[in-house]
NULO-211136 format. One record per residue (C-alpha): residue number from 1; x, y, z; residue in three letters. Coordinates in Angstrom, 1 decimal, padded with zeros to 4 digits, always signed. Layout:
NULO-211136
+-----+--------+--------+--------+-----+
|   k |   east |  north |     up |   r |
+-----+--------+--------+--------+-----+
| NUM |      X |      Y |      Z | ALA |
...
+-----+--------+--------+--------+-----+
***
This chain:
NULO-211136
+-----+--------+--------+--------+-----+
|   k |   east |  north |     up |   r |
+-----+--------+--------+--------+-----+
|   1 | +122.2 | +023.8 | -010.0 | MET |
|   2 | +120.3 | +023.3 | -013.1 | SER |
|   3 | +116.7 | +021.6 | -012.7 | SER |
|   4 | +115.2 | +018.4 | -015.2 | VAL |
|   5 | +111.5 | +017.5 | -015.0 | SER |
|   6 | +111.2 | +014.1 | -016.0 | VAL |
|   7 | +107.4 | +012.9 | -016.9 | VAL |
|   8 | +107.2 | +009.1 | -016.4 | ILE |
|   9 | +103.5 | +007.8 | -018.2 | PRO |
|  10 | +102.0 | +004.9 | -017.3 | CYS |
|  11 | +099.6 | +002.3 | -018.3 | TYR |
|  12 | +099.7 | -001.2 | -016.7 | LYS |
|  13 | +103.3 | -000.8 | -015.9 | TYR |
|  14 | +103.2 | -000.1 | -012.7 | GLY |
|  15 | +105.3 | -003.0 | -011.9 | HIS |
|  16 | +108.3 | -001.1 | -013.6 | TYR |
|  17 | +107.8 | +002.0 | -011.9 | LEU |
|  18 | +109.9 | +002.0 | -008.7 | GLU |
|  19 | +113.2 | +000.9 | -010.9 | ASP |
|  20 | +112.3 | +003.7 | -013.5 | CYS |
|  21 | +111.8 | +006.1 | -010.9 | VAL |
|  22 | +114.7 | +005.1 | -008.8 | ARG |
|  23 | +116.8 | +005.4 | -011.8 | SER |
|  24 | +115.8 | +009.3 | -012.3 | VAL |
|  25 | +116.0 | +010.5 | -008.1 | LEU |
|  26 | +118.9 | +008.0 | -006.9 | ASP |
|  27 | +121.4 | +007.9 | -009.9 | GLU |
|  28 | +121.8 | +011.7 | -011.0 | GLN |
|  29 | +123.9 | +013.5 | -008.9 | PRO |
|  30 | +124.5 | +017.2 | -009.6 | GLY |
|  31 | +120.8 | +018.2 | -011.3 | VAL |
|  32 | +117.6 | +019.5 | -009.3 | ASP |
|  33 | +115.1 | +016.6 | -010.4 | VAL |
|  34 | +111.4 | +016.5 | -009.9 | ARG |
|  35 | +109.2 | +013.5 | -011.0 | VAL |
|  36 | +105.7 | +013.4 | -012.5 | LEU |
|  37 | +103.7 | +009.9 | -012.7 | ILE |
|  38 | +100.9 | +010.1 | -015.2 | ILE |
|  39 | +098.8 | +007.0 | -015.3 | ASP |
|  40 | +096.3 | +006.8 | -018.0 | ASP |
|  41 | +093.1 | +004.6 | -016.3 | ALA |
|  42 | +095.6 | +001.4 | -015.5 | SER |
|  43 | +093.1 | -000.8 | -015.0 | PRO |
|  44 | +095.8 | -002.5 | -012.6 | ASP |
|  45 | +096.9 | -001.3 | -009.5 | ASP |
|  46 | +099.5 | +001.2 | -011.3 | SER |
|  47 | +098.5 | +004.0 | -010.0 | ALA |
|  48 | +098.2 | +002.6 | -006.0 | GLU |
|  49 | +102.1 | +002.1 | -006.7 | THR |
|  50 | +102.5 | +005.7 | -008.2 | ALA |
|  51 | +101.2 | +007.1 | -004.8 | ARG |
|  52 | +103.0 | +005.0 | -002.7 | LYS |
|  53 | +106.1 | +006.3 | -004.7 | LEU |
|  54 | +105.0 | +009.6 | -003.8 | ALA |
|  55 | +104.4 | +009.1 | -000.5 | GLY |
|  56 | +108.6 | +008.6 | +000.3 | GLY |
|  57 | +109.5 | +011.1 | -001.7 | ASP |
|  58 | +108.4 | +014.7 | -001.6 | ASP |
|  59 | +109.9 | +014.8 | -005.2 | ARG |
|  60 | +107.8 | +012.9 | -007.0 | ILE |
|  61 | +104.0 | +014.0 | -008.2 | GLU |
|  62 | +101.0 | +011.7 | -009.1 | VAL |
|  63 | +098.1 | +012.3 | -011.8 | ARG |
|  64 | +095.6 | +009.5 | -012.6 | VAL |
|  65 | +093.4 | +009.6 | -015.3 | HIS |
|  66 | +089.6 | +008.7 | -014.9 | GLU |
|  67 | +089.7 | +007.7 | -018.3 | ARG |
|  68 | +092.3 | +006.9 | -020.8 | ASN |
|  69 | +093.4 | +009.7 | -022.9 | ARG |
|  70 | +096.0 | +008.1 | -024.9 | GLY |
|  71 | +099.9 | +008.3 | -024.9 | HIS |
|  72 | +100.0 | +011.5 | -026.9 | ILE |
|  73 | +097.6 | +013.8 | -025.0 | ALA |
|  74 | +099.4 | +011.8 | -021.5 | THR |
|  75 | +102.7 | +013.0 | -023.2 | TYR |
|  76 | +101.8 | +016.5 | -023.3 | ASN |
|  77 | +099.6 | +017.2 | -020.2 | GLU |
|  78 | +103.3 | +016.3 | -018.0 | GLY |
|  79 | +105.1 | +018.3 | -020.7 | LEU |
|  80 | +103.9 | +021.3 | -021.7 | LEU |
|  81 | +101.4 | +021.3 | -018.6 | GLU |
|  82 | +103.8 | +020.6 | -016.1 | TRP |
|  83 | +107.0 | +020.3 | -016.9 | ALA |
|  84 | +109.1 | +023.7 | -015.3 | ASP |
|  85 | +112.8 | +022.9 | -015.0 | GLY |
|  86 | +115.3 | +024.1 | -016.9 | ASP |
|  87 | +115.5 | +020.7 | -019.0 | TYR |
|  88 | +112.8 | +018.1 | -019.2 | CYS |
|  89 | +112.7 | +014.4 | -020.0 | ALA |
|  90 | +110.2 | +012.0 | -021.0 | LEU |
|  91 | +110.7 | +008.5 | -020.0 | LEU |
|  92 | +108.2 | +005.4 | -020.3 | SER |
|  93 | +107.8 | +003.7 | -016.8 | ALA |
|  94 | +109.4 | +000.2 | -018.5 | ASP |
|  95 | +112.2 | +001.9 | -018.9 | ASP |
|  96 | +115.2 | +003.2 | -017.1 | ARG |
|  97 | +117.9 | +006.2 | -017.0 | LEU |
|  98 | +121.7 | +004.8 | -016.7 | VAL |
|  99 | +123.7 | +006.7 | -013.8 | PRO |
| 100 | +124.8 | +010.0 | -014.6 | GLY |
| 101 | +122.5 | +010.5 | -017.7 | ALA |
| 102 | +120.8 | +013.6 | -016.2 | LEU |
| 103 | +123.8 | +014.9 | -014.9 | THR |
| 104 | +125.8 | +014.8 | -018.5 | ARG |
| 105 | +123.0 | +016.1 | -020.8 | ALA |
| 106 | +122.2 | +018.8 | -018.1 | ALA |
| 107 | +125.9 | +019.9 | -018.4 | ALA |
| 108 | +126.0 | +019.8 | -021.9 | LEU |
| 109 | +123.2 | +022.1 | -022.5 | LEU |
| 110 | +124.3 | +024.1 | -019.7 | ASP |
| 111 | +127.4 | +024.4 | -021.9 | ALA |
| 112 | +126.0 | +025.1 | -025.4 | HIS |
| 113 | +122.7 | +027.4 | -025.0 | PRO |
| 114 | +122.4 | +027.1 | -028.9 | GLU |
| 115 | +121.5 | +023.3 | -028.2 | ALA |
| 116 | +118.1 | +022.6 | -028.3 | GLY |
| 117 | +117.8 | +018.9 | -026.9 | PHE |
| 118 | +121.0 | +016.3 | -026.1 | ALA |
| 119 | +120.5 | +012.3 | -026.3 | TYR |
| 120 | +122.9 | +009.6 | -026.8 | GLY |
| 121 | +123.4 | +005.6 | -027.0 | ARG |
| 122 | +120.7 | +003.8 | -025.6 | PRO |
| 123 | +120.8 | +000.5 | -024.6 | ILE |
| 124 | +118.6 | -002.2 | -025.6 | HIS |
| 125 | +117.7 | -004.8 | -023.5 | PHE |
| 126 | +115.2 | -008.0 | -023.6 | GLN |
| 127 | +112.5 | -008.1 | -020.9 | HIS |
| 128 | +113.4 | -010.9 | -018.1 | GLY |
| 129 | +117.3 | -010.2 | -018.6 | LEU |
| 130 | +119.8 | -008.5 | -016.3 | PRO |
| 131 | +120.5 | -004.9 | -017.5 | LEU |
| 132 | +123.5 | -005.1 | -019.8 | PRO |
| 133 | +126.8 | -003.0 | -018.5 | ALA |
| 134 | +126.5 | +000.4 | -019.1 | ALA |
| 135 | +129.3 | +002.8 | -020.0 | ARG |
| 136 | +129.7 | +005.5 | -017.3 | ALA |
| 137 | +131.7 | +008.5 | -016.6 | GLY |
| 138 | +131.5 | +012.6 | -017.5 | SER |
| 139 | +130.7 | +011.7 | -021.4 | GLY |
| 140 | +132.0 | +013.9 | -024.6 | GLY |
| 141 | +130.1 | +016.3 | -025.9 | ARG |
| 142 | +129.4 | +017.0 | -029.7 | ILE |
| 143 | +127.0 | +019.6 | -030.7 | VAL |
| 144 | +125.5 | +019.3 | -034.2 | TYR |
| 145 | +124.1 | +022.3 | -036.1 | PRO |
| 146 | +120.3 | +021.7 | -036.3 | GLY |
| 147 | +119.8 | +022.0 | -040.0 | HIS |
| 148 | +122.9 | +019.5 | -040.6 | TRP |
| 149 | +121.0 | +017.0 | -038.3 | TRP |
| 150 | +118.3 | +018.0 | -039.7 | LEU |
| 151 | +119.3 | +017.1 | -043.4 | GLU |
| 152 | +120.5 | +013.6 | -042.0 | ARG |
| 153 | +117.4 | +012.6 | -041.1 | ARG |
| 154 | +116.0 | +013.1 | -044.2 | PHE |
| 155 | +118.9 | +011.4 | -046.1 | ARG |
| 156 | +118.1 | +008.3 | -044.1 | GLU |
| 157 | +114.1 | +008.2 | -043.7 | GLY |
| 158 | +114.5 | +006.8 | -040.0 | THR |
| 159 | +115.0 | +007.8 | -036.8 | GLY |
| 160 | +117.8 | +007.5 | -034.7 | CYS |
| 161 | +116.4 | +008.3 | -031.4 | ILE |
| 162 | +114.6 | +005.5 | -029.4 | THR |
| 163 | +113.5 | +008.4 | -026.6 | SER |
| 164 | +114.6 | +007.8 | -023.3 | PRO |
| 165 | +117.8 | +009.0 | -024.4 | GLU |
| 166 | +116.6 | +012.5 | -024.6 | VAL |
| 167 | +116.6 | +015.7 | -022.9 | VAL |
| 168 | +115.0 | +018.7 | -024.2 | VAL |
| 169 | +115.2 | +021.9 | -023.2 | ARG |
| 170 | +111.7 | +023.0 | -021.9 | THR |
| 171 | +111.7 | +026.7 | -023.4 | SER |
| 172 | +111.8 | +024.8 | -026.5 | LEU |
| 173 | +110.0 | +022.2 | -026.2 | GLN |
| 174 | +107.0 | +025.0 | -025.0 | ARG |
| 175 | +107.9 | +027.0 | -028.5 | GLN |
| 176 | +107.4 | +024.0 | -030.9 | VAL |
| 177 | +104.5 | +022.6 | -028.9 | GLY |
| 178 | +103.3 | +019.3 | -027.9 | GLY |
| 179 | +103.5 | +015.8 | -030.0 | TYR |
| 180 | +101.2 | +015.6 | -033.2 | ASP |
| 181 | +098.1 | +013.2 | -031.9 | PRO |
| 182 | +097.9 | +012.7 | -035.9 | GLU |
| 183 | +101.3 | +010.7 | -035.6 | LEU |
| 184 | +100.3 | +007.6 | -032.8 | PRO |
| 185 | +103.6 | +005.9 | -034.1 | HIS |
| 186 | +106.1 | +008.2 | -035.3 | ALA |
| 187 | +105.3 | +011.3 | -033.3 | GLY |
| 188 | +108.5 | +010.6 | -031.6 | ASP |
| 189 | +110.1 | +011.1 | -035.3 | ILE |
| 190 | +108.4 | +014.1 | -035.8 | GLU |
| 191 | +109.3 | +015.9 | -032.7 | MET |
| 192 | +113.1 | +015.4 | -032.9 | TRP |
| 193 | +112.7 | +017.1 | -036.2 | MET |
| 194 | +110.9 | +020.0 | -035.2 | ARG |
| 195 | +113.5 | +020.6 | -032.4 | LEU |
| 196 | +116.2 | +020.5 | -034.7 | ALA |
| 197 | +114.7 | +022.9 | -037.2 | ALA |
| 198 | +114.8 | +025.8 | -034.2 | HIS |
| 199 | +117.9 | +024.9 | -032.5 | ALA |
| 200 | +121.7 | +022.7 | -032.7 | ASP |
| 201 | +121.4 | +019.2 | -031.4 | VAL |
| 202 | +123.7 | +017.6 | -028.6 | GLY |
| 203 | +125.1 | +014.5 | -028.4 | TYR |
| 204 | +126.7 | +012.8 | -024.9 | VAL |
| 205 | +129.1 | +010.6 | -027.1 | SER |
| 206 | +131.5 | +007.8 | -024.7 | GLY |
| 207 | +128.4 | +006.8 | -022.1 | ALA |
| 208 | +125.5 | +005.4 | -022.4 | ASP |
| 209 | +122.3 | +007.5 | -021.4 | GLN |
| 210 | +119.5 | +004.9 | -021.1 | ALA |
| 211 | +117.7 | +001.7 | -020.9 | TYR |
| 212 | +115.0 | +000.6 | -023.2 | TYR |
| 213 | +113.5 | -002.4 | -022.5 | ARG |
| 214 | +112.4 | -004.9 | -025.7 | VAL |
| 215 | +109.1 | -006.8 | -025.0 | HIS |
| 216 | +106.5 | -007.8 | -027.2 | GLY |
| 217 | +104.2 | -004.9 | -025.4 | GLN |
| 218 | +106.5 | -002.1 | -026.7 | ASN |
| 219 | +104.6 | +000.6 | -029.1 | MET |
| 220 | +106.4 | -000.7 | -032.3 | SER |
| 221 | +105.6 | -002.6 | -035.2 | THR |
| 222 | +107.2 | -005.7 | -036.6 | THR |
| 223 | +104.8 | -007.8 | -038.3 | ASP |
| 224 | +104.8 | -007.5 | -042.3 | PHE |
| 225 | +101.8 | -005.5 | -042.7 | GLY |
| 226 | +103.1 | -003.0 | -039.8 | GLY |
| 227 | +105.9 | -002.6 | -042.0 | GLN |
| 228 | +104.0 | -000.9 | -044.5 | LEU |
| 229 | +102.1 | +001.1 | -042.1 | ASP |
| 230 | +105.7 | +001.8 | -040.4 | ASP |
| 231 | +106.7 | +003.3 | -043.6 | LEU |
| 232 | +103.4 | +005.3 | -044.0 | ARG |
| 233 | +103.9 | +007.0 | -040.9 | GLN |
| 234 | +107.5 | +007.8 | -041.4 | ARG |
| 235 | +106.1 | +009.7 | -044.4 | LEU |
| 236 | +103.6 | +011.3 | -042.9 | VAL |
| 237 | +105.8 | +012.4 | -040.0 | ALA |
| 238 | +108.2 | +014.1 | -042.2 | TYR |
| 239 | +105.7 | +015.9 | -044.5 | ASP |
| 240 | +104.2 | +017.6 | -040.9 | SER |
| 241 | +107.7 | +018.5 | -040.0 | ALA |
| 242 | +108.1 | +020.1 | -043.2 | LEU |
| 243 | +104.5 | +021.9 | -042.9 | ALA |
| 244 | +105.4 | +023.3 | -039.5 | LYS |
| 245 | +109.2 | +024.3 | -040.6 | CYS |
| 246 | +109.1 | +024.9 | -043.9 | GLY |
| 247 | +109.8 | +028.1 | -043.5 | GLU |
| 248 | +113.0 | +028.2 | -041.5 | LEU |
| 249 | +114.2 | +025.6 | -044.3 | LEU |
| 250 | +115.4 | +027.4 | -047.9 | PRO |
| 251 | +115.5 | +023.4 | -049.4 | ASP |
| 252 | +112.4 | +022.0 | -047.9 | ALA |
| 253 | +111.6 | +020.8 | -051.7 | ASP |
| 254 | +114.5 | +019.2 | -051.7 | ARG |
| 255 | +114.3 | +017.7 | -048.5 | LEU |
| 256 | +110.7 | +016.3 | -049.2 | ALA |
| 257 | +112.0 | +014.4 | -052.9 | ALA |
| 258 | +114.8 | +013.2 | -050.9 | THR |
| 259 | +113.2 | +011.5 | -047.9 | VAL |
| 260 | +110.5 | +010.5 | -050.5 | ARG |
| 261 | +113.0 | +008.8 | -052.5 | ARG |
| 262 | +114.5 | +007.0 | -049.5 | ARG |
| 263 | +111.4 | +006.1 | -048.2 | LEU |
| 264 | +110.3 | +004.5 | -051.7 | ALA |
| 265 | +113.8 | +002.4 | -051.9 | ARG |
| 266 | +113.2 | +000.9 | -048.1 | TYR |
| 267 | +109.6 | -000.2 | -049.5 | ALA |
| 268 | +110.9 | -001.7 | -052.9 | LEU |
| 269 | +113.7 | -003.0 | -050.7 | ARG |
| 270 | +110.9 | -005.0 | -048.5 | ARG |
| 271 | +109.0 | -006.2 | -051.3 | ALA |
| 272 | +111.8 | -007.7 | -053.1 | TYR |
| 273 | +113.4 | -009.2 | -050.0 | ARG |
| 274 | +110.3 | -011.0 | -049.5 | ALA |
| 275 | +110.8 | -013.2 | -052.7 | TYR |
| 276 | +114.2 | -013.8 | -051.1 | ASP |
| 277 | +112.6 | -015.4 | -048.1 | ARG |
| 278 | +110.1 | -017.0 | -049.5 | GLY |
| 279 | +107.3 | -014.6 | -047.7 | ARG |
| 280 | +105.7 | -013.3 | -050.6 | THR |
| 281 | +102.5 | -014.8 | -049.4 | ASP |
| 282 | +102.5 | -012.1 | -045.9 | VAL |
| 283 | +104.2 | -009.6 | -047.0 | VAL |
| 284 | +101.9 | -007.3 | -048.9 | PRO |
| 285 | +104.1 | -006.8 | -052.0 | VAL |
| 286 | +101.6 | -005.0 | -054.4 | ASP |
| 287 | +100.9 | -002.5 | -051.7 | GLU |
| 288 | +104.9 | -001.9 | -051.0 | LEU |
| 289 | +105.1 | -000.6 | -054.8 | VAL |
| 290 | +102.3 | +001.3 | -055.2 | ASP |
| 291 | +103.6 | +003.1 | -052.1 | PHE |
| 292 | +107.0 | +003.6 | -053.9 | ALA |
| 293 | +105.3 | +004.7 | -056.4 | ARG |
| 294 | +103.2 | +007.1 | -055.1 | ALA |
| 295 | +106.6 | +008.2 | -053.3 | CYS |
| 296 | +108.5 | +009.2 | -056.1 | THR |
| 297 | +107.9 | +009.1 | -059.8 | PRO |
| 298 | +110.7 | +007.6 | -060.2 | ASP |
| 299 | +110.2 | +004.5 | -058.3 | ALA |
| 300 | +110.2 | +002.1 | -061.3 | ASP |
| 301 | +113.8 | +003.4 | -062.4 | ALA |
| 302 | +115.1 | +002.8 | -058.5 | LEU |
| 303 | +118.1 | -000.4 | -059.0 | PRO |
| 304 | +115.6 | -001.7 | -055.9 | GLU |
| 305 | +112.9 | -002.2 | -058.5 | PHE |
| 306 | +115.2 | -003.7 | -060.8 | ARG |
| 307 | +116.1 | -005.8 | -058.1 | ALA |
| 308 | +112.4 | -006.7 | -057.5 | LEU |
| 309 | +111.4 | -007.6 | -061.7 | ARG |
| 310 | +114.1 | -010.0 | -061.5 | LEU |
| 311 | +112.3 | -012.0 | -058.5 | ARG |
| 312 | +109.6 | -011.9 | -060.2 | ARG |
| 313 | +111.1 | -013.3 | -063.4 | LEU |
| 314 | +112.4 | -015.8 | -061.5 | VAL |
| 315 | +109.1 | -017.0 | -059.5 | GLY |
| 316 | +108.2 | -017.2 | -055.5 | ALA |
| 317 | +109.0 | -020.7 | -055.3 | ARG |
| 318 | +112.3 | -020.8 | -057.1 | THR |
| 319 | +113.6 | -017.4 | -055.8 | MET |
| 320 | +114.8 | -018.8 | -052.0 | PRO |
| 321 | +116.8 | -021.1 | -054.1 | TYR |
| 322 | +118.8 | -019.2 | -056.1 | LEU |
| 323 | +120.0 | -016.4 | -053.6 | GLN |
| 324 | +123.5 | -017.0 | -053.5 | PRO |
| 325 | +123.5 | -016.5 | -057.3 | LEU |
| 326 | +121.8 | -013.0 | -057.3 | VAL |
| 327 | +124.2 | -010.2 | -056.6 | LEU |
| 328 | +121.6 | -008.3 | -054.7 | SER |
| 329 | +120.5 | -011.1 | -052.8 | ALA |
| 330 | +124.3 | -011.9 | -051.5 | VAL |
| 331 | +124.9 | -008.3 | -050.8 | TYR |
| 332 | +121.6 | -008.0 | -048.4 | ASP |
| 333 | +122.3 | -011.2 | -046.6 | ARG |
| 334 | +125.8 | -009.9 | -045.5 | GLY |
| 335 | +124.4 | -006.5 | -045.0 | ARG |
| 336 | +121.9 | -008.1 | -042.4 | GLU |
| 337 | +124.3 | -010.6 | -041.0 | TRP |
| 338 | +126.7 | -007.5 | -040.1 | LEU |
| 339 | +123.4 | -005.8 | -038.4 | TRP |
| 340 | +122.4 | -008.7 | -036.2 | TRP |
| 341 | +125.8 | -008.9 | -035.3 | ARG |
| 342 | +126.6 | -005.2 | -034.0 | SER |
| 343 | +123.2 | -005.9 | -032.1 | TRP |
| 344 | +123.9 | -008.8 | -030.7 | LYS |
| 345 | +127.5 | -006.8 | -029.3 | ARG |
| 346 | +124.5 | -004.4 | -027.8 | ARG |
| 347 | +123.0 | -007.0 | -025.6 | GLY |
| 348 | +119.8 | -007.8 | -027.7 | LEU |
+-----+--------+--------+--------+-----+
***
């Protein structure tokens, strides 16, 4: 029977802990699971809740920090110092696993020793609402060549993994090291890329793997200035992955140019969409353009820059009324509608 070490970092999330832990220990048949809850000096009763859970189940260990060390140090403490199972997982205290998630991931990794980690589809759900129904069953198994999967990430310039749906081969986690403290908001993207540089990537298809809770305290950025910070963090993450793993990738220079061009296009699109939405007063348009130009020398020749230049000619006041007459605005509105529909189907 395969063993899985699950690290649950907790900061002021004690009221979610029991549900999170029970999803790990009571709903994963066929695997030997141990849990470490690390309370990062929460000012509430999180540590007391964790100790109470551990008192009723010898599969649970608890560590309580006397002072707050931050999420990266907490992650690395659990994954690199404590985890000793065949596989390991990092699960925030406000998230939970789908029944059988560890069973499916461990079965994939058992059957494919070339795979360094396995992930699947997470279900995003709004805090305060009932859990959406999850697809269960044995799930299918797909294994992608690591470098092929990695190139997809560089072409798209985004992460395709939330985090609670990932199970990593512990020996590989130790080989590549922990989360980078220089990447507090994009360390997960860089971690998946580092793992994929060293091993193939498994995907559990046909069954959902985790629930990701959406609420105001998630460590994600949604404000307009934060969207620029997000792009900057992503760029640093990709550069960091190449700096650490470039010797394993014969076409590292091409990958760097590819992702920089993609991030430049994202920045310019956010800039011109500010005109469509009448939000140029809150969106840092000039800074987004500067970021795009810093990413790639041909930023001014990109189609997104031409779209921005047209909107500047039309003007910020007039552009929201002319969207139906501007082809790129019509296209973007259609794409956003499809995106919204897809997320609604996923329960958001």
